[in-house]
N, C-alpha and C positions, 0 to 999 in steps of 0.2 A: 597363697594359702593364708596362713596367719603370720605372726611375727617370724621372720626368717632366722632359723637356727639350722646350722649345717647338720644334715643327717650323718650319723657316724657310719663309717665304712670300715670293713675288716681289711686284712692284708690283701685279699683278692679283689678289693674294690667293689664289694657287694654290700648293700645296705644291711646293717645289723638291726632289722626290725622284724617282728613276727607278723604273720598275715593279719592277725587281729589288730595289731597296732597300726598297720598300714590302712586297713579298712576303716578304722575309727578316724584317722586323719583325712581320708578321702571323703567320708560322709560329711565331715565338718566343712571341708573345702568346697564340695559341690553344693551343699545346702546354702552356703554363703554366696554362691555365684550363679544360682539357677537363673536369675533374671538377666544376667549378662550372657549366659549360654543360650537362653531362649527368650529373646526380647519380647515383651508384651505379656509374659505370664506373671502370676502372683506367686513368688517363691514360697510364701508362707502356706500356700495351699497344696504344696507338693511334698510327698514323702520321698526319702532317699535311703536306699538300702544297698550295702556293698558287701561283696564276698569274694574270696580268692577264687580264681577261675582256672588257672593253669600256669604252665611254665616250670622251669627248673629252678635250681637254687640261685642261679645267677640272674636270670631274667624272669620276672613274675608278672602275670596278668590278673587284673581284678575287674569284676563286672559290677557296674553301678546301675541299679534300676531306679528310675524316677517315675513317679505316678501321681496324678492328681488325686487328692484324698477323696474327692467326690466320685471317683471311679471312672473318670474320663480318660484323658490322654496319657500315653506312656512313652517314655524314651529310654534308651539303653546306651550307656557309655562303657567303653573299655579303657582301662588305664594300664599302661605298660611301664613297669619299673625296671630299669636296666642298670647294670654295673657301670661304674665310671672309670674309664681307662685314661692313662696319661696321654695316649696318642689320639684317642677319639672318644667322644661322648655319644654312644648309640642313641640314647633317648633324644638328645637335642637334634642329632642328624636326622632321625626318622621323623620327628615332628616338623622340622623345616622342609623336609621332602614332601610331606603331606600338604603343607602350606603352598608349596610350589605347584603341586599337581591338582589340588582340589578343584579349582576353577578351570585350569588349563586343559585337563584331560578330557572332560566332556565337550569342550569346544573343539578339540582335535578330532574326537570321534564320539558321537552321542551315546554309543553303546557302552563305553568304558568309564569307570570312575574309581575313586579311592574314598576312604573314610574321611569325614569332615574333621579336621583338627580342631579341638575344642579349647584346650588349655595346656600349659606347661607348668609343672610344679617343681621348682628348683630344690625345695627342701627334700623331696623324695627322688630327685633326678628321674622324674616320670612324666608322661604326657597322657592326656585324655583324648580319645577320638570317638566319634559317634559310630554306633553299630551299622554295618552295611547289610545286616540280615542274618538269617540262620541257614540258608540253603547252600551248604558247602558243596563244591564240585566233586570232591573225592568220593563220597558215597554214590553219587549218580554215576560216575565213571565206573566204579566197581560193579554196579548192578547192570548198567546199560551195555557195557562191553563184554557181552556173553558170547560164547562160541555158537550158541543156537540162534543168535539174532540175525534177522534178515537185513539186507542193505536198506530197505525202506524204513525199517524200525531204527536204523542207526543215523538217520538224517539229523535228528536233534543233537546227537553226540558229536557228529562231524562239525555241525554249526558251532557248538560250544568250544570245541578244540580250536576252530578258526578264530573264535572270539578271544580265546586266550592268546593266540598269536597276534591278533589285532591290538590287544592291550599292551603286549610287550613291545611291539613295534612303535606304538604311540609313546610309551614310556621312554624308549631309547631315543626317539626323534626329539622329544621335548627336552631331554637332558643331555643330548650329545655335547661333547666337550670341545669339539674342534681339534682335539688331539687324536693322534693315532699311536698305537704301539706296534713296533715291528716285531713279528713273531720271532722269538728266540728259543731255540730248542733247549738250551740249558736252563733258562728261566722256567720254561714250561715243565721240564723234567723235575726241577727242584720243587716246584709247587705240587707236582703230581705225587711226590713222595713225602711232602711236608707232614701230613697227618698220618698217612698209612703208606708204608713202603709196599708197592705192588708186588715185590718179590715174596711177600708173605703168602701170596696165593699158592705158592709151591707146597705149602703145608697142608693144603686141602686136596680134595679128590678131583681136581680139574684134570682133564686129559692133557697129556704132554704137548700135543699139537696145538691146543688152544693157548697154552702158555708160551709156546714158541712163536705163535702168531703175534702175541702181545709184545714179546721181545723184539720182533722184527719191526713192528710199527715204531716203537720207541727209538730203535737204532736209525730208522729212516727219517726221523724228524730232522736230522741234520740236513737232509736234502732240500727241505723247504725253509730252513732257518735263515733269517735275514732277508728273505725275498718278498714277504707280504706284509702289508700294513693292516692292522686289526682296528676296525672302527671302535671308538670308545664312547661310553656314556655313563650315567649313574648305574649303579649295580643294585638290583633287588637283594641279592645274596641268597635268598631261599625261595626262588620262584618255582612253586610246585602246585599240583591240583589242590592240595590241602589248604592253600592260601588264597584260593579263588572262590568267590561267592556269586550266586546266580539270581539273587532276589531282584524284583522289580524290572525284569527284563534286561538287566545290565550285567556286565562282567566287572565285578569289583574285586580289588586285590588288597590284601592287608600285609603287615609286617615287612614294609619296604625299608631296607637300611638306607640306601641312597648314597653310598660311597661314590666318589667321583673318579672319572678317568679309568674305568675298568673295561676291558674288551667285552663287547656285547655277547660274544660266544659263551661267556661264563653263564649268563642267565639262560641262554638257549640250550646249552648242553645239560644244565641241571634239570630244566623242565623235561627235556626228552628222556633223560635217564629215569626221572621219577615216573613219567608216564609209562615207561616200559617195564618197570619193576615194582609198581605200587602195591601189588598184592603179594607182599613178602610172606605174610601168614595166610594159609589156605582157607580163609573164611569164605571165599567165593570160588568154589572149585571149578566153575565153568568160565572164569575170567579168561579172555583170549589174549594171552601175552604176545602171540605172533601178530595179531592185528594191532595191538598197542605199540609194538616196536616197529611195525611196518606202516600200515595205512594211516594210523593216527599221527605218527611222526611226520609222514609226508603231507598230510593235511595242514599240520602246524607250519611246516617249513614253506609250503606254497603260499600260505596267507602272510607269513612274516615277510617273505621275499628277500632276495639278495640285495635290493637297493642298488647302490653304486658299485657293489662288489660283483665280479664275474661269477656266474652261477657255479662253475666247477670249484672255484676257490671257496665260495660260501659253503657249499655242501661238504667240502673237505674239512673245513675248520669246525663246522657244527658236529661232524662225526668225531673229530679228534677230542673236542671238549666233552662230548657225550661219553666217550670212552673213559675220560678222566673221572667223571662222576659215577659211572658204573662201578669202577674199581673202588672209589672212595666209599660208596654206599654198601658194597659187599663187606668191606672191612669194618665199616661203622656198625652194620647190623650184627656182625659177629661179636664185636667188642661190647655192644650194648647188652646183648643177651648174656654174654660171659660175665659181665660185671654186675648186672641186676639180678641174675639167677645163679649161675654157676659156670665156671669155665668148661666143664664137661658138657653141660647142656648147650653152651655156645658152639662147641665143636660139632656136636650132633646136628644142631640146627643148620650150621653152615654146610656141612658135608651132605646132609640128606634132604635139605630143602633149598638152600641158597645156590649151591653149585648147579643143581638142575635148572634153576631159574635163570642164572646168569651165563652159564657156559655157552649155550647156543648164541645168545646175543653178543657175547664177546667175540666169538669166532666169526660171525657174520660181519660185525662191525669192523674188526681188524682187516678182513678181506676187502671190505668196502673202502677203508682208508687207504690201503696200499694201492688199490686200483685208481683211486682219485689222485693220489700223489703222482702216479705215473702219467695221468692226464694233464697235470699242470706243469710238467717239466718244461 
């Protein structure tokens, strides 16, 4: 950027800068480096405009629009500013992961890509990446997966789901660590309740038999504990349809954390849970949740493939990790509405919208896990 001065951080390791202050710093940094970012251009002939784009208090995203003053070419950068933790620097980790993947991913599979890493700004603990486009997968999924859709009309959706699996398989293959983690029931259980204790579900209108099925699954985890190695790779951390873009005939993925040596089932389970429950708010009344949690899940898993893992074991662990994220997301949705609006509204939303959305999926998934555990004994 300019002369290096450490950005002040608060006790929560979040930069104490307003959005306007960050925007001004980014305009200055980008304007001074346009010719490095885009060799061959005349930096003086480009305008640079920056504005806050999204994110929470801890991680913020800014959009930088670059345009030739003559009205010609345009480019868009996104800059992500992250908190700085003692144990990990997410900005640096994400930037280095993009550096690793940018050339390697399309060589592995031409259909898949990531954002081009452009620059790292240590003064902000932020990194810049080039836009992958505007065609986000989530709106397409919500509109295309309709109960009235014919199989012929769903061909494009199935192909996109398969592309999402192809991207994740390539990501895991490119970043596999060579390490494995033996499945440990206690470790999984502790992680399962780290953020949201699943026993909180008893406070809502779930049928008793659904909760009993969940209890049985967690009790039975001891039966598979210590018996199976879990393949590990870098972890996206938030692999969902909302982080997938479909521009230029590619599957492009953003917001990749890139933590090392994490079981691949974390990413798979999170994507499947997101796919199954993405329409939490009823803006799309004909969205087919049964197809999302059934056929679309199956298309994804077939394309991702078990690799070197036996098919029954692969299917069992994908279901176990999907269950974990279903419970996390139910609790997370309730907490978010309760804190942002009001606890009473959160309870009403959970009991009269979320329970109906999650209950059948939890019941079917628990039965499936128990059956698969019996198969691998």
